[in-house]
C-alpha positions as CSV (number, residue, x, y, z in Angstrom):
1,M,-26.0,16.3,-3.7
2,D,-24.0,18.6,-1.4
3,Q,-24.5,18.9,2.3
4,L,-26.9,21.8,2.1
5,S,-29.1,19.9,-0.2
6,A,-29.0,16.9,2.1
7,M,-30.1,19.1,5.0
8,R,-33.1,20.3,2.9
9,V,-34.0,16.6,2.3
10,F,-33.7,15.8,6.0
11,T,-35.9,18.8,6.9
12,R,-38.7,17.8,4.5
13,V,-38.6,14.2,5.8
14,A,-38.8,15.4,9.4
15,E,-41.6,17.9,8.7
16,L,-43.7,15.4,6.6
17,G,-42.9,12.4,8.7
18,S,-42.4,10.2,5.7
19,F,-39.7,9.4,3.2
20,T,-42.2,8.9,0.4
21,A,-44.0,12.2,1.1
22,A,-40.7,14.0,1.1
23,A,-39.6,12.4,-2.1
24,D,-42.9,13.5,-3.8
25,A,-42.5,17.0,-2.5
26,L,-38.9,17.3,-3.7
27,D,-39.5,15.5,-6.9
28,L,-36.8,12.9,-6.0
29,S,-36.8,9.1,-5.8
30,R,-37.5,7.6,-2.4
31,A,-34.1,5.8,-2.6
32,M,-32.4,9.2,-3.2
33,V,-34.1,10.7,-0.1
34,S,-33.1,7.7,2.0
35,T,-29.5,7.9,0.8
36,Q,-29.2,11.6,1.6
37,V,-30.5,11.1,5.2
38,A,-28.2,8.1,5.7
39,G,-25.3,10.2,4.4
40,L,-25.9,12.8,7.1
41,E,-26.1,10.2,9.8
42,K,-22.9,8.7,8.7
43,R,-21.2,12.1,8.4
44,Y,-22.1,13.1,12.0
45,G,-22.1,9.6,13.6
46,V,-25.5,9.8,15.1
47,R,-29.0,8.6,14.2
48,L,-31.3,11.4,13.2
49,L,-34.5,9.5,12.5
50,N,-36.1,6.4,13.9
51,R,-37.6,4.4,11.1
52,T,-40.5,1.9,11.3
53,T,-42.7,0.4,8.6
54,R,-45.4,2.9,9.5
55,K,-43.7,6.2,10.4
56,V,-40.6,8.2,10.8
57,A,-39.8,9.9,14.1
58,L,-37.0,12.3,15.1
59,T,-34.4,11.2,17.6
60,S,-33.3,13.7,20.2
61,E,-30.2,14.4,18.1
62,G,-32.4,14.7,15.1
63,G,-34.7,17.3,16.8
64,R,-31.7,19.5,17.6
65,F,-30.3,19.1,14.1
66,L,-33.7,20.1,12.7
67,D,-33.6,23.3,14.7
68,H,-30.1,24.0,13.3
69,C,-31.2,23.3,9.8
70,R,-34.1,25.7,10.1
71,R,-31.8,28.5,11.4
72,V,-29.4,27.9,8.5
73,F,-32.2,28.2,5.9
74,A,-33.6,31.3,7.6
75,E,-30.2,32.9,7.4
76,L,-29.8,31.9,3.8
77,Q,-33.2,33.4,3.0
78,A,-32.3,36.6,4.7
79,A,-29.0,36.8,2.7
80,E,-30.9,36.2,-0.5
81,D,-33.4,38.9,0.4
82,D,-30.6,41.3,1.2
83,L,-28.9,40.7,-2.1
84,A,-32.1,41.0,-4.0
85,H,-32.6,44.4,-2.4
86,A,-29.0,45.4,-3.2
87,R,-29.6,44.6,-6.9
88,E,-32.8,46.7,-7.0
89,R,-31.7,49.8,-5.1
90,P,-28.2,51.2,-4.8
91,S,-27.2,51.1,-1.1
92,G,-24.4,50.2,1.2
93,R,-20.7,50.8,0.9
94,L,-19.0,51.1,-2.5
95,T,-15.2,50.9,-2.7
96,V,-13.7,52.6,-5.8
97,D,-10.1,52.7,-7.0
98,V,-9.2,55.4,-9.6
99,P,-6.0,56.9,-11.1
100,G,-4.8,60.2,-9.5
101,A,-5.6,62.7,-12.2
102,F,-9.1,61.2,-12.9
103,G,-9.9,61.1,-9.2
104,R,-8.8,64.6,-8.3
105,Y,-10.0,66.5,-11.4
106,L,-13.0,64.6,-12.6
107,L,-14.5,62.3,-10.0
108,M,-14.2,64.3,-6.9
109,P,-15.7,67.5,-8.4
110,A,-18.6,65.4,-9.7
111,L,-19.1,63.5,-6.4
112,P,-21.8,65.8,-4.9
113,S,-24.2,65.1,-7.8
114,F,-23.6,61.3,-7.6
115,L,-24.3,61.3,-3.8
116,A,-27.4,63.5,-4.2
117,R,-28.7,61.0,-6.8
118,Y,-28.0,57.9,-4.6
119,P,-28.3,59.0,-0.9
120,D,-28.2,55.4,0.4
121,L,-24.6,54.9,-0.8
122,Q,-21.4,55.4,1.1
123,V,-18.5,55.7,-1.3
124,D,-14.9,54.9,-0.3
125,I,-12.7,56.4,-3.0
126,R,-9.0,55.3,-3.3
127,I,-6.9,57.5,-5.5
128,N,-3.6,56.1,-6.7
129,D,-1.8,54.9,-9.9
130,R,-1.0,51.5,-8.4
131,L,-2.4,48.5,-10.2
132,V,-4.6,46.9,-7.5
133,D,-6.0,43.4,-7.2
134,L,-9.8,44.1,-7.1
135,V,-10.7,40.8,-5.6
136,S,-8.1,40.4,-2.9
137,E,-8.3,44.1,-1.9
138,R,-12.1,44.1,-2.0
139,V,-12.5,46.9,-4.5
140,D,-16.0,47.1,-6.1
141,V,-15.2,49.2,-9.1
142,A,-12.0,50.7,-10.7
143,V,-11.0,52.9,-13.6
144,R,-8.1,51.6,-15.6
145,G,-6.2,52.4,-18.8
146,G,-4.9,49.7,-21.1
147,T,-6.1,46.3,-22.3
148,I,-7.6,44.2,-19.4
149,T,-7.5,40.4,-20.0
150,D,-8.3,39.1,-16.5
151,P,-11.2,36.6,-16.9
152,N,-12.4,37.3,-13.4
153,L,-13.2,40.9,-14.3
154,V,-16.0,42.6,-16.2
155,V,-14.6,45.3,-18.5
156,R,-16.7,48.1,-19.8
157,R,-14.8,50.3,-22.2
158,A,-15.5,54.0,-21.7
159,V,-13.3,56.0,-24.0
160,G,-10.2,55.8,-26.2
161,S,-7.2,58.1,-25.8
162,R,-4.3,59.5,-27.7
163,W,-0.6,59.9,-26.9
164,I,0.3,63.6,-27.3
165,T,3.6,65.4,-26.8
166,C,3.4,68.6,-24.6
167,A,5.5,71.2,-23.0
168,A,5.0,74.4,-21.0
169,P,5.3,77.8,-22.8
170,S,8.1,78.7,-20.3
171,Y,10.1,75.7,-21.5
172,L,9.5,76.5,-25.2
173,D,10.5,80.1,-24.6
174,R,13.9,78.9,-23.3
175,H,14.6,76.0,-25.6
176,G,12.5,76.5,-28.8
177,W,9.8,74.4,-30.5
178,P,10.8,71.0,-32.0
179,Q,9.4,70.7,-35.5
180,A,9.8,67.0,-35.9
181,P,10.2,63.9,-33.6
182,A,13.9,63.6,-34.6
183,E,14.5,67.0,-33.0
184,L,13.4,65.8,-29.6
185,A,16.8,64.3,-28.9
186,A,18.2,67.8,-28.4
187,H,15.6,68.7,-25.8
188,Q,15.0,67.9,-22.1
189,L,12.6,65.0,-21.9
190,I,10.7,63.7,-18.9
191,G,8.9,60.4,-19.0
192,Y,7.2,57.5,-17.5
193,V,9.1,54.5,-16.1
194,A,6.9,51.6,-14.8
195,P,7.5,50.5,-11.2
196,G,10.2,47.8,-11.1
197,S,11.4,48.7,-14.6
198,A,14.7,50.3,-15.6
199,R,13.5,51.4,-19.1
200,P,11.3,54.3,-19.9
201,R,8.1,53.8,-21.9
202,A,8.9,54.3,-25.6
203,W,7.4,57.4,-27.2
204,V,5.4,56.8,-30.4
205,F,4.6,59.1,-33.3
206,Q,2.4,58.9,-36.4
207,E,4.5,60.0,-39.4
208,G,2.4,59.8,-42.5
209,V,1.1,56.2,-42.9
210,H,3.7,54.8,-40.5
211,Q,4.3,54.9,-36.8
212,S,7.8,55.5,-35.4
213,T,9.1,54.6,-32.0
214,F,11.5,56.9,-30.1
215,E,13.5,55.7,-27.1
216,P,13.7,58.9,-25.0
217,A,16.9,59.8,-23.0
218,L,15.2,61.1,-20.0
219,K,16.3,64.1,-17.9
220,A,13.8,63.1,-15.3
221,S,11.4,60.2,-14.8
222,S,8.6,59.1,-12.6
223,D,6.2,56.2,-12.1
224,S,3.3,58.7,-11.7
225,P,1.8,60.2,-14.8
226,E,0.3,63.0,-12.7
227,A,3.7,63.9,-11.3
228,L,5.1,64.1,-14.8
229,L,2.4,66.5,-15.8
230,I,3.2,68.7,-12.8
231,A,6.9,68.7,-13.8
232,A,6.0,69.5,-17.4
233,V,3.8,72.4,-16.3
234,S,6.7,73.8,-14.2
235,G,8.9,73.9,-17.3
236,A,11.1,70.9,-16.5
237,G,10.9,69.5,-20.0
238,I,8.8,67.9,-22.8
239,V,6.5,65.0,-21.9
240,Q,4.5,62.5,-23.9
241,T,1.2,61.7,-22.1
242,M,-2.4,60.7,-22.6
243,D,-4.6,63.5,-23.9
244,L,-7.2,62.7,-21.2
245,L,-4.6,63.5,-18.5
246,A,-3.2,66.6,-20.1
247,A,-6.5,68.3,-21.1
248,R,-6.9,70.3,-18.0
249,A,-3.4,71.8,-18.2
250,L,-3.9,72.4,-22.0
251,Q,-7.2,74.2,-21.3
252,Q,-5.6,76.5,-18.8
253,R,-2.7,77.1,-21.2
254,E,-0.2,75.6,-18.8
255,L,0.9,73.2,-21.6
256,V,0.7,73.3,-25.3
257,V,0.6,70.4,-27.8
258,L,3.7,69.9,-29.8
259,L,3.8,68.0,-33.2
260,P,0.0,67.7,-33.3
261,G,0.1,65.8,-36.6
262,T,2.0,62.9,-34.9
263,A,-0.6,62.0,-32.2
264,V,-1.1,58.2,-31.9
265,R,-4.0,56.2,-30.6
266,G,-3.3,55.4,-26.9
267,P,-4.8,52.8,-24.6
268,P,-8.5,52.5,-23.9
269,V,-9.9,53.6,-20.6
270,S,-12.4,51.2,-19.0
271,V,-14.5,50.8,-15.9
272,I,-13.8,47.3,-14.4
273,Y,-15.3,45.3,-11.6
274,P,-15.2,41.7,-10.4
275,Q,-17.6,39.1,-11.9
276,A,-19.3,38.9,-8.5
277,G,-20.4,42.5,-8.9
278,Q,-22.5,41.9,-11.9
279,G,-26.1,42.9,-11.3
280,L,-25.5,44.8,-8.1
281,A,-27.2,48.2,-8.3
282,K,-24.5,50.1,-6.6
283,V,-21.9,48.8,-9.1
284,R,-24.2,49.4,-12.1
285,V,-25.0,53.0,-11.2
286,F,-21.4,54.0,-10.5
287,T,-20.2,52.4,-13.7
288,D,-22.8,54.2,-15.8
289,F,-22.0,57.5,-14.0
290,T,-18.3,57.1,-14.6
291,I,-18.6,56.2,-18.2
292,Q,-20.8,59.2,-18.8
293,L,-18.3,61.4,-17.0
294,L,-15.4,60.1,-19.0
295,R,-17.2,60.6,-22.3
296,Q,-18.1,64.1,-21.5
297,W,-14.5,64.8,-20.6
298,Q,-13.3,63.2,-23.9
299,R,-15.5,65.7,-25.8
300,R,-13.8,68.5,-23.9
301,V,-10.4,67.0,-24.7
302,A,-11.2,67.0,-28.4
303,A,-12.2,70.6,-28.3
304,V,-9.0,71.6,-26.5
305,T,-6.5,69.5,-28.5
306,G,-8.2,69.9,-31.9
307,L,-7.9,66.1,-32.3
308,M,-10.9,63.9,-33.2
309,D,-12.1,61.5,-30.5
310,P,-10.3,58.2,-30.9
311,P,-12.5,55.2,-31.6
């Protein structure tokens, strides 16, 4: 048994005044009860109980230790009651980490309806494209693209995505429309380079039954997908990005889809949270809300791009 269990055994012996009665109440052997109390006395170097053949009595040290034990168990019960309440009703502080475009254009506009639905929640929303450690940075829920393999996280897949190639009408007016992936080499390309990497992400295309990979020679690069979209909208060049990110600019006709028949399935987008968050009402309701929000957005994306929702 651990120390907490031994403290429970000691408390029952002290309250019942008998090793035998405590053993019966705890469904343990008398020898086990005696061993647990003796272990505590050895650990702390004091005698907690005076034993005779007829009765068990607390020493002065044992009386003080009993008071401490009762306070510990009261605190534990209060903690359990608090957690039980948290599981039943969404309340308290919720820390969320989301990518830039999703946070600014989807989550923040939808935030009033979420807060109205759950008035006892206080939401701390962190918007960035950095890959954070949810456990060490105390993040309750995050939205992430890509395959998540961390066994310490719960992953709820929300939607799929597609890689699409886009440019602004102003760029195309100046440089013309590429008609095939091979023609992109003659254009100004802007693309993503992961932090700490010297190589850009390869562009992928579906050509018939085969996929081809293109290593872009970039005119400009960034580690921020949102920044690349802004550059593309300004006419800086052609970009390959996730349809979920580009949909707003496409809807407003700031960008147009190039080579639509070549769109390739992209990474899944998931809502993730630490294993410790399972069952917490605040995590559950935000996760469900976010997944619904993403799926509604995906339907709008399909309407704008003319591409079917990826599985």
